[in-house]
C-alpha positions in Angstrom: -39.8 -25.6 -48.8 -39.4 -28.6 -46.3 -35.9 -29.6 -48.0 -34.6 -26.3 -47.7 -35.7 -26.1 -43.9 -34.4 -29.4 -43.2 -30.8 -27.9 -45.1 -31.3 -25.4 -43.2 -31.2 -27.1 -39.5 -28.9 -29.4 -40.3 -25.8 -26.4 -40.7 -27.0 -25.0 -37.3 -26.7 -28.5 -35.5 -23.4 -29.3 -37.0 -22.4 -25.9 -34.2 -20.3 -23.1 -34.1 -17.4 -22.1 -36.6 -14.4 -22.3 -37.1 -14.6 -17.8 -37.3 -17.1 -17.9 -34.0 -14.7 -20.3 -32.0 -11.9 -17.7 -32.5 -13.7 -14.2 -32.1 -15.1 -16.3 -28.7 -11.4 -16.6 -28.2 -9.9 -13.5 -28.6 -12.8 -11.9 -26.7 -12.5 -14.0 -23.9 -8.3 -13.1 -24.6 -8.8 -9.7 -23.8 -11.0 -10.4 -20.6 -8.9 -12.2 -18.9 -5.9 -10.0 -19.9 -8.3 -6.9 -17.7 -8.9 -9.9 -14.9 -5.0 -9.6 -14.8 -4.4 -5.8 -14.4 -6.9 -5.9 -12.1 -5.6 -8.0 -9.7 -1.8 -6.9 -10.2 -2.6 -3.5 -9.2 -5.0 -4.5 -6.2 -1.8 -6.5 -5.1 0.9 -3.9 -5.6 -2.1 -1.7 -3.8 -2.5 -4.1 -1.2 1.9 -4.5 0.0 1.6 -0.8 -0.7 -0.9 0.0 2.6 0.5 -3.0 4.6 4.0 -1.2 4.3 2.1 2.6 4.9 0.5 1.0 8.3 3.6 -0.4 9.7 5.6 2.3 8.9 2.7 4.7 11.1 2.4 2.5 13.7 6.3 2.8 14.0 6.4 5.9 14.2 3.4 5.9 16.9 5.6 3.9 18.9 8.4 5.6 19.2 5.7 9.0 20.4 3.9 6.6 22.6 7.5 5.6 24.5 8.1 9.5 24.7 5.9 9.3 26.5 5.4 6.7 29.1 9.0 7.1 29.1 8.5 10.9 30.5 11.3 11.6 28.1 12.3 15.4 27.1 14.1 14.3 23.7 17.3 17.2 23.2 16.6 19.7 19.8 17.6 18.2 16.4 17.6 15.3 14.2 19.0 11.6 15.0 18.1 8.3 12.9 17.6 5.1 13.9 16.4 1.4 12.9 12.9 0.8 14.0 12.0 -2.2 12.3 7.9 -3.8 12.4 6.7 -7.4 11.1 10.0 -8.0 9.7 9.9 -5.1 7.3 13.2 -3.2 7.7 12.1 0.9 8.5 15.0 3.6 9.2 12.7 6.6 11.1 14.0 10.3 11.6 13.5 12.4 14.6 13.4 15.8 14.8 12.5 17.4 17.9 11.5 21.5 17.3 11.4 23.2 20.3 8.1 24.5 20.6 7.0 28.9 22.1 6.1 27.0 25.8 8.9 25.9 27.3 7.4 23.1 28.4 6.7 21.8 25.3 8.7 19.9 22.1 7.7 19.6 19.3 8.3 15.3 17.8 8.1 14.4 13.8 9.0 11.2 13.1 8.9 10.7 9.4 9.6 7.0 8.6 11.4 5.4 5.5 11.8 2.1 4.0 15.4 0.1 3.9 16.5 2.3 1.6 15.5 5.4 1.9 14.1 5.8 -1.5 10.7 6.8 -0.4 8.9 7.8 2.6 6.2 5.9 4.5 4.6 7.3 7.2 5.3 11.0 8.7 3.7 12.0 12.6 4.1 14.8 14.3 3.4 14.2 18.5 4.7 16.3 21.0 6.6 15.4 24.7 6.3 17.4 27.5 7.8 18.7 30.9 6.0 19.0 33.4 7.8 21.0 36.3 
């Protein structure tokens, strides 16, 4: 019995078999692929969040400018470039009359440079003090 024990202990002391190493490598490879996909997804989400934040800031800046300068925008639609942090954005401003003659509703929609997707939309009001 001691001879058998020493042979079994000798086998265990030799290390891992090739099959065990390949299985371990396969498990590590699958885990790394999942981690890489998660990192790529997080990177895309961070870039999207940055674009949407910059677009919202552009729209807020335009509304603030209307209020600060006391601008009374005429009803209609106009588009202007509204870059933010070296990102090219297009602001589309649409002004509507309201039932109250001293208020105008201003809707600002911000698109990416190619106008392929809407990044932000903000509604505010311009007032005319009599």
